[in-house]
C-alpha positions in Angstrom: -19.6 29.8 -10.7 -19.9 29.2 -6.9 -23.1 30.0 -5.1 -22.8 33.4 -3.2 -23.1 31.5 0.1 -20.4 29.0 -1.0 -17.8 31.3 -2.5 -15.3 28.6 -3.2 -15.9 25.9 -5.9 -14.6 22.4 -5.4 -11.4 21.4 -7.1 -12.2 20.9 -10.7 -15.6 22.6 -10.4 -17.8 19.7 -9.4 -18.2 18.1 -6.0 -17.9 14.4 -6.7 -20.5 12.0 -5.2 -19.9 8.2 -5.6 -22.2 7.1 -2.9 -24.6 4.5 -4.2 -28.2 5.2 -3.5 -31.7 4.0 -4.2 -32.3 1.5 -7.0 -28.8 2.1 -8.3 -27.4 0.8 -4.9 -29.3 -2.4 -5.3 -28.0 -2.9 -8.8 -24.4 -2.2 -7.7 -24.6 -4.5 -4.7 -25.8 -7.3 -7.0 -22.7 -6.6 -9.2 -20.5 -6.7 -6.1 -22.0 -9.9 -4.9 -21.0 -11.6 -8.2 -17.6 -10.0 -8.6 -14.1 -11.1 -7.5 -13.1 -9.5 -4.2 -10.1 -7.4 -3.3 -9.4 -6.7 0.4 -8.6 -3.1 1.2 -6.0 -1.9 3.7 -7.1 0.8 6.2 -5.5 3.4 3.9 -7.3 2.2 0.8 -10.6 2.0 2.7 -10.1 5.6 3.8 -9.3 6.6 0.2 -12.4 4.9 -1.1 -14.6 6.9 1.3 -12.9 10.2 0.5 -13.2 9.7 -3.2 -16.9 8.8 -2.8 -17.8 11.7 -0.6 -16.0 14.3 -2.7 -13.1 15.1 -0.4 -10.8 14.0 -3.3 -12.7 15.9 -6.0 -12.2 15.7 -9.0 -11.1 12.1 -8.6 -13.9 9.6 -9.3 -11.7 6.5 -8.7 -8.2 5.2 -8.2 -5.7 6.8 -10.6 -4.9 5.5 -14.0 -1.2 5.0 -15.0 -1.2 8.3 -16.9 -2.6 10.4 -14.0 -0.4 8.5 -11.5 2.8 9.2 -13.5 1.8 12.8 -14.1 1.1 13.4 -10.4 4.4 11.7 -9.3 6.5 13.7 -11.7 4.7 17.0 -12.1 2.2 17.3 -9.2 -0.6 17.8 -11.7 -3.3 15.6 -13.1 -3.1 15.0 -16.9 -5.9 17.6 -17.2 -3.5 20.2 -15.7 -5.2 20.5 -12.3 -2.7 20.6 -9.3 -2.7 17.3 -7.4 0.3 16.4 -5.3 -0.2 12.8 -4.0 -1.0 9.6 -5.9 -4.3 8.0 -4.9 -3.8 4.4 -5.9 -5.1 0.9 -5.1 -2.1 -1.4 -4.6 -2.6 -5.2 -4.8 -0.3 -8.2 -5.0 0.7 -9.6 -8.4 -1.4 -12.7 -7.5 -4.5 -10.6 -6.9 -4.0 -8.7 -10.1 -3.5 -11.9 -12.1 -7.0 -13.1 -11.3 -8.6 -9.9 -12.4 -9.5 -8.9 -16.0 -9.6 -5.3 -17.2 -13.2 -4.3 -17.9 -14.7 -6.3 -15.1 -16.3 -5.2 -11.8 -14.2 -5.8 -8.7 -15.8 -5.9 -5.2 -13.8 -3.9 -2.5 -14.0 -5.4 1.0 -13.1 -4.1 4.4 -11.1 -6.0 7.0 -14.2 -7.9 8.1 -14.7 -9.2 4.6 -17.8 -7.0 3.9 -18.2 -5.8 0.3 -18.3 -2.0 0.9 -17.2 -0.8 -2.5 -17.2 -1.5 -6.2 -14.4 -0.8 -8.7 -14.8 -0.8 -12.5 -11.4 -2.0 -13.5 -10.0 0.0 -16.4 -6.3 -0.7 -15.9 -3.8 -2.6 -13.9 -0.1 -1.6 -14.0 3.2 -2.1 -12.3 5.2 0.9 -11.0 8.6 1.8 -9.6 8.4 2.0 -5.8 11.8 3.6 -5.5 11.0 6.3 -8.0 7.7 7.0 -6.3 9.3 7.2 -2.9 12.0 9.6 -4.0 9.7 11.9 -5.8 6.7 11.9 -3.4 8.6 11.6 -0.1 12.0 13.0 -1.2 13.7 9.9 0.3 13.9 6.2 -0.1 14.8 5.6 3.5 12.8 2.7 4.9 12.6 4.4 8.3 10.2 7.0 6.8 6.7 5.7 7.6 5.3 6.7 4.2 8.2 5.0 2.4 7.9 1.9 4.7 4.2 1.6 3.8 4.9 2.0 0.1 7.6 -0.6 0.1 5.4 -3.1 1.9 2.4 -2.8 -0.3 1.5 -4.8 -3.5 3.4 -4.3 -6.7 0.4 -3.6 -9.0 -2.0 -0.7 -9.0 -5.6 -1.2 -10.0 -7.3 1.8 -11.7 -10.9 2.7 -12.3 -14.0 4.5 -11.1 -15.4 3.4 -7.7 -18.7 3.4 -5.8 -19.1 3.3 -2.1 -21.9 0.8 -1.4 -22.4 1.5 2.3 -22.7 4.8 4.2 -19.4 5.8 5.7 -18.8 4.3 9.1 -16.9 7.0 10.9 -15.1 6.4 14.1 -16.1 9.9 15.4 -19.8 10.0 14.2 -20.6 13.0 16.4 -18.2 15.2 14.5 -18.1 13.5 11.1 -19.2 15.6 8.2 -18.9 15.2 4.4 -17.9 18.1 2.2 -21.6 18.5 1.2 -22.5 18.8 4.9 -19.7 21.3 5.8 -20.6 23.4 2.9 -24.2 23.5 4.0 -23.3 24.4 7.5 -21.0 27.2 6.4 -23.9 28.6 4.3 -26.3 28.2 7.1 -24.0 30.2 9.4 -23.3 32.8 6.7 -19.6 32.1 6.6 -18.0 33.2 3.3 -14.3 33.1 4.4 -13.4 29.9 6.2 -10.0 28.9 7.4 -9.1 25.2 8.0 -6.6 23.9 10.5 -5.1 20.5 10.1 -3.5 18.6 12.9 -2.5 15.1 14.0 -1.3 16.4 17.4 -3.1 17.5 20.6 -3.8 21.3 20.7 -1.3 23.5 22.5 -1.1 27.2 23.0 0.9 27.8 19.8 -1.8 26.1 17.8 -4.4 28.3 19.6 -2.4 31.4 18.7 -2.3 30.5 15.0 -5.9 29.6 14.9 -7.1 32.8 16.6 -4.8 35.0 14.5 -6.4 33.5 11.4 -9.8 33.7 12.9 -9.4 37.5 13.1 -9.2 37.6 9.3 -12.1 35.3 8.4 -15.7 34.4 9.3 -15.2 30.9 10.7 -12.6 28.3 11.6 -12.9 24.6 10.6 -10.9 22.6 13.2 -10.2 19.5 11.3 -8.1 16.9 13.1 -7.0 13.9 11.0 -8.5 10.7 12.5 -7.4 8.1 9.9 -4.3 5.9 10.2 -1.2 7.4 11.8 2.1 6.1 13.1 1.8 3.9 16.1 3.6 6.4 18.3 1.4 9.3 17.4 -1.2 10.4 20.0 -4.4 8.4 19.4 -7.2 10.3 17.6 -9.6 9.8 20.5 -7.3 11.7 22.9 -6.7 14.5 20.4 -10.4 14.9 19.7 -11.2 15.0 23.5 -8.6 17.7 23.9 -10.3 19.8 21.2 -13.7 19.4 22.8 -12.2 20.6 26.1 -10.5 23.6 24.8 -13.4 24.7 22.5 -15.7 24.7 25.5 -13.8 27.3 27.4 -11.6 29.3 25.0 -13.3 29.7 21.6 -16.4 31.4 20.4 -18.8 28.5 19.7 -20.6 30.4 16.8 -17.3 30.8 14.9 -15.7 27.4 15.1 -16.7 24.0 13.6 -15.0 20.9 14.9 -15.1 18.1 12.3 -13.2 14.8 11.7 -11.0 14.4 8.7 -11.0 10.6 8.1 -7.8 10.6 6.0 -4.7 8.5 6.5 -1.4 10.4 7.2 1.1 9.9 4.4 3.9 11.9 6.1 4.8 13.4 2.8 5.6 16.9 4.1 5.4 19.6 1.4 3.4 17.5 -1.1 0.9 16.6 1.7 0.5 20.3 2.6 -0.8 20.9 -1.0 -2.9 17.8 -0.8 -4.4 18.8 2.6 -5.2 22.3 1.2 -7.0 20.9 -1.8 -9.0 18.6 0.4 -10.1 21.5 2.6 -11.0 23.5 -0.5 -13.4 20.6 -1.3 -14.9 20.9 2.2 -15.7 24.5 1.3 -12.8 26.4 2.9 -11.2 29.5 1.4 -8.0 29.6 3.5 -5.7 27.0 5.0 -3.1 27.4 7.8 0.3 26.0 7.0 2.7 26.1 9.9 6.2 24.7 10.6 7.0 21.3 9.0 3.4 20.5 8.0 2.8 16.8 7.7 6.5 16.2 8.3 8.3 13.4 10.2 11.9 13.2 11.4 14.3 15.5 9.6 13.3 14.6 6.0 12.0 18.1 5.2 13.1 21.6 5.8 11.3 23.6 8.4 9.3 25.7 5.9 9.4 23.5 2.8 5.7 22.9 3.2 5.1 26.7 2.8 7.6 27.2 0.0 6.0 24.5 -2.2 2.9 26.7 -2.7 5.2 29.0 -4.8 5.5 26.2 -7.3 1.8 26.5 -8.2 -0.5 28.9 -9.9 -2.5 30.3 -6.9 -5.7 30.5 -9.0 -5.3 26.8 -9.9 -4.8 25.8 -6.3 -7.9 27.9 -5.4 -7.4 28.1 -1.7 -5.3 30.7 0.1 -2.5 29.4 2.4 -1.9 31.4 5.6 1.7 30.9 6.4 2.9 31.1 10.0 6.4 30.8 11.5 7.1 28.6 14.5 5.2 30.0 17.5 6.3 29.7 21.1 5.9 31.4 24.5 8.4 34.2 25.3 8.7 34.9 29.0 10.0 38.5 28.3 7.0 39.2 26.0 4.6 37.4 28.3 2.7 35.8 25.4 2.8 33.5 22.4 5.0 35.0 19.6 7.1 34.1 16.6 10.6 35.2 15.6 8.8 37.8 13.4 7.3 39.5 16.4 9.6 38.8 19.3 12.8 40.9 19.9 14.2 38.8 22.7 17.0 36.2 22.9 16.0 32.5 22.6 16.9 32.0 26.2 13.6 33.7 27.0 11.7 31.2 24.8 9.9 28.2 26.2 11.1 25.1 24.5 9.8 21.6 25.4 10.9 18.6 23.4 8.6 15.7 22.7 10.7 13.7 25.1 10.3 16.3 27.9 6.6 16.5 27.3 6.2 12.7 27.5 8.4 12.5 30.7 6.3 15.2 32.5 3.0 13.6 31.5 4.2 10.1 32.4 5.2 11.4 35.8 1.7 12.9 36.4 2.9 16.5 36.0 0.8 19.2 34.4 2.6 20.8 31.4 3.4 24.5 31.8 0.4 26.8 31.4 2.4 28.7 28.8 2.7 25.5 26.7 -0.8 24.1 26.9 -4.1 24.6 28.7 -4.5 22.7 32.0 -7.7 21.0 30.6 -5.5 19.5 27.8 -2.7 18.6 30.2 -5.1 16.5 32.3 -6.5 14.7 29.3 -2.9 13.9 28.1 -1.9 12.8 31.6 -4.8 10.3 31.8 -3.8 9.0 28.4 -0.2 8.4 29.4 -1.2 6.9 32.7 -3.6 4.4 30.9 -2.0 3.6 27.5 -4.1 1.4 25.3 
């Protein structure tokens, strides 16, 4: 049963904690110092942290072959719980060959520091093409998720993990673990919390969706993804700055919590929508906004496939309620943000700006239309385009 102040239990019923502490931490660090080392990619490093802090509850480590195959083919763990994306640790055949099932393996970051420990229970090969087709619905190497999959090692390592160091977040001022968000929700008396996922700067349509949802619940968790994204996505620092700017002027401070989501983007569209919802359930949210083409890229997924996929699951087993929105836009005849559900006018009255048009305006030092985004956000984006890193 969930505590009255935390009405939503974590996925699987227990919030996982694989952060080493106290005397146990010393013992585990000694084991890591004596163990063979595997270097983690940015994605695997992020996954290690999210397993350890309970974001990926009920996972306690990288998936076994049985769970991996079950997730890829059925979108459920072998115990029957919904789970839509494989959480795996890929290594090269050469790395796998020097490891023995049953031993401890140290997990190192890019600087070579031993930040985690894996108890190796299994190592197995897998079919990259089959995984790509089932998870991403394509084997096209132009898809960023498929490209990452095809470039990674051919063997997966499975086993429980421990995180040996405290997470080192890039956005420490807005970083919170699920344990911390749940405590804050309880402190604020929020029982119905809606989460909003984004990898883009906020614009007026986002604001409309968030505020519509906020009318129905007690609080909003604004949860920008700050892990690895495509090189041409807007940098996380710019996106976070735009959120700070808009929250200061246009949102009730006592009903919104801005927090970083340190996950990597998979660009898996519908499956990632389920995955993102389950993660937010673990953070303590009861509702999750799913808009147009959630976690999509290019034209690989239908506009509302990320909403339709929720129909394939038992709502009680998912355990978090999706709030589904159609594409929102400004209608000049209505004089406000609307969707096709609420607007009676011809599309000629609708404000449409392509990504190319947005980039051209910003690069030329032009503010975006007020109907499209707030001027505070426009100025932040203009600076970013004038001074690309």
